[in-house]
N, C-alpha and C positions, 0 to 999 in steps of 0.2 A: 741498321736492320738487325733484328734478332735471328741469328742463325741456329740457335739451340734446337727449336722444334724440328727443323730440317735435318740436323745432325742426328737427333734421336730417331727420326723416321728412317733415315738411311741405315743406321745400325740395326734397327729392328727388322727391316726388310731383308738385309743380308743374313741375319740370324735365323729368321723364319725360313728363308730359302735353303740354308744349309740343313736345318732340322727336317724340313719336308723332303729334301732330296735323299739324305742319308739316314734319317730317322733319329739322329742325335747330333751333338756338336755345337748347338747354338749357345750353350753356356760358355764356350771358349771365346765367343764373340760378344755376346750381349752384355753381360755384367761388367767385364773389364773395360770395354769401350764406353759403355754408358756411364760408368763411374768417373770417366775423364770429363764428361759433359755435364752431368747432373749429380746431386748428392747420392751416395750409396743407399740411403734410406728410401730414395725414389727408384733407383736403378734395380734393386733386388726384387721388390714386389712387381715392378713393371715387367721384368724378364719372366717372372713366374706366370703372370697373366698371359703373356705371349705364348708360353709353353702350354698352358691350358687350352688356348685358342687353337694352336696348331694341332694338338692331340685330338681335340673335339672334331675339327674339320676332317682330319685324316680318317678318323674312325667312322665318321658319317659316310665317307666315300668307300672305305675299304675294310669295314669291320669283318667281312668274311675271311680276310687274310690273317686275322689274329689267331695265334696259338693261345687259346684262352687258358688252358691248364698251365702252360709255361708262364704266362704273364701273371696269373694268380699266385703261383709258387714263388716267383721272383719277388712279388710285392709283399707277401707275408713274411718272407725271409728278410726283406729290407727293413720292415717295421721292427723285427726282432734285433736286427743288427744296428739300428740307429742309436740306441742307448750306448752301445759299446763305442760307437764313433764319437759320441759326446764325451765319454770317459777318456778316450784316446786324446781328444782335443785338450782336455783339462789336465791330464796327468803325464803325458809324454811330450818331449820337445818336438814342436811342430815341424821345424825344418828337416830334422833327421827322418821323421816318418814320411814326409812328402818326398824327400829325395829317394828313399828306398822304394816307395810305391811307383814313383816316376820311372826309375830304372827298370823295375819289373815290367811295367806296361810297355816301355820302349823296347826292351829286350824281346819280349814275347811277340810284339808286333813286327819287329825287324826280322825275327826268325821266321814268322809266318809269311812274310813277303818273299823271302829268298829260298825257303825250304821247297824242295821238289814236291813233297807231299805234306800237306798241312794236317795237324792232328784233328781228330773228329770225335764227337760224342754222338752216340746212336740212341740215346734215351734221355729222359728228363730227371733221372734220379739225382743228378748233381746240380739241379737248378737251385736248390736251397743254398748251396755253397756260394754261388755267384751272386744270388740275391743278398746273402749275408754280407758279402764283400761290398756290394752296392750300398747297403745300409750303413756300414762302417764308414765308407768314404763319404757318403752323403751327410751322415750325422756329424762327421768331423770337419769336412771341407766343402760340403754342398756339391760334390761331384759324384753323382750316382752312375753316370753313363758307362765308363770303360768296362767294368765287370759284366754288365748286361750285354754290351756289344760283343765282347769276347765270347760270351756264352752263345749268342745267336750265330756267330761265325763258326764256332766249333760244332754247332748243331747242323750247319750246312743249310740254313734257311736262305731262301731266295731274297733278293733285294726288297721285293714287295712284302714278303712275310716278315722280314726283320723290321722294316719300317713300320708296318701296322702293329706288330706285337709290342714294339717299344712304346708306341703311343698308348696301347692298352695298359701298359705299366705306368707311363708318365701322367696320364690324365688323373687317376685317383691320387697318385703320389703328390703331384703338383697342387691339386685341390686341397689336400691336407695342409701343405705348406702355406698356401694362400689363406686358409682359415687361421693359421697361426699368426700371419702378418696382420690380419684383420683384428684378431683379439689383442695383438700388441699395439694397435693403433697406427700401423704403418701403411694400411690401405687408405690413402688420403684422397681428397678430391683432385689434387694435382696428379696423382698416379692415374686416376681414371681419365683425366683430361688428356694426358699424353697417350694413354692406351687408345682412346676413341680417335684421336688424331691419326695414329699410326695404323688403325685397324684396316682401312681399305688397302694400304700397301702390303700389310701382313697377309691378308687374304689372297691378294694377287701373287705374293711370293709362295704361298702354300700350293696354289695350283701350278705355278711354274715349276716348283720343286717336284711335284708329283709327275709332271711330264718328263723331267730329268730322270727320276727314279725308274719310270717305266722303260727307259732306254738303257738302263744299266743291267748287265748280266754277268753272272759267273765271276771269273777271276778279276775282271776289270772292276767290278763293284767291290769285291773284297780288298783289292788294292787300295781303293779310296778309303774304305773303312779302316784299314790298318794304318794308312797315312794319317787319317784323322786321330787315331789312337796315339800315334807318335807325337802329333801336335799337342794332344792332351797331356802326354807325359812331359813334353818340353815345357808346357805352361806350368806344370807342377814343379819342375826343376827351377824355373825362374822364381816362382813363389818361395821355394825353399832358400834360394840364394839371397832374396831381398826381404 
């Protein structure tokens, strides 16, 4: 019996559940695990298609929760920062950069978890800086999420606002990436076949994740967010080591 489709479906279900519940984090699950099952040329575009699907469904449900100005500022800054990320990828030793970024993310998140009073931002004037950081990280290593999540946490957004606003960012960003895969010939019939196979499970995971998100509040939600960021930092450290 061929277990590969079931394994792909399981990974995508878990990834979509995490993304729908927290608003981010599926990249830590989807691509690394899919790459163990199917070729990376299939895994990467498949993960982006799932990202687009989650973002579209979430926005259809909760578009009123989106901080539109923040999402737009972050997206524009990301597009400006992406070329710098590509330059970083080609000119600077990757392991050293990944290790430094990982340690910064882990240190900030650990501090935010244990500090009696977390730092806060009361305005959007610094959105461009975090969007730029997301562009650099995304252009270099395909990891946009941590700077965006840190920004939302510093702004004190509720779980519902953070989840929805991140999807307002990820939908256009992932669509641009998918267009690139299509131009490069990586959106193949096999990618579409896996996507359609997993779609019912992914949609179910989105609704289940929304139910989880609706039950998260305040410090408990931020604790999950910072633990997710620590996991992202640990993943970067592992990439740097190997």
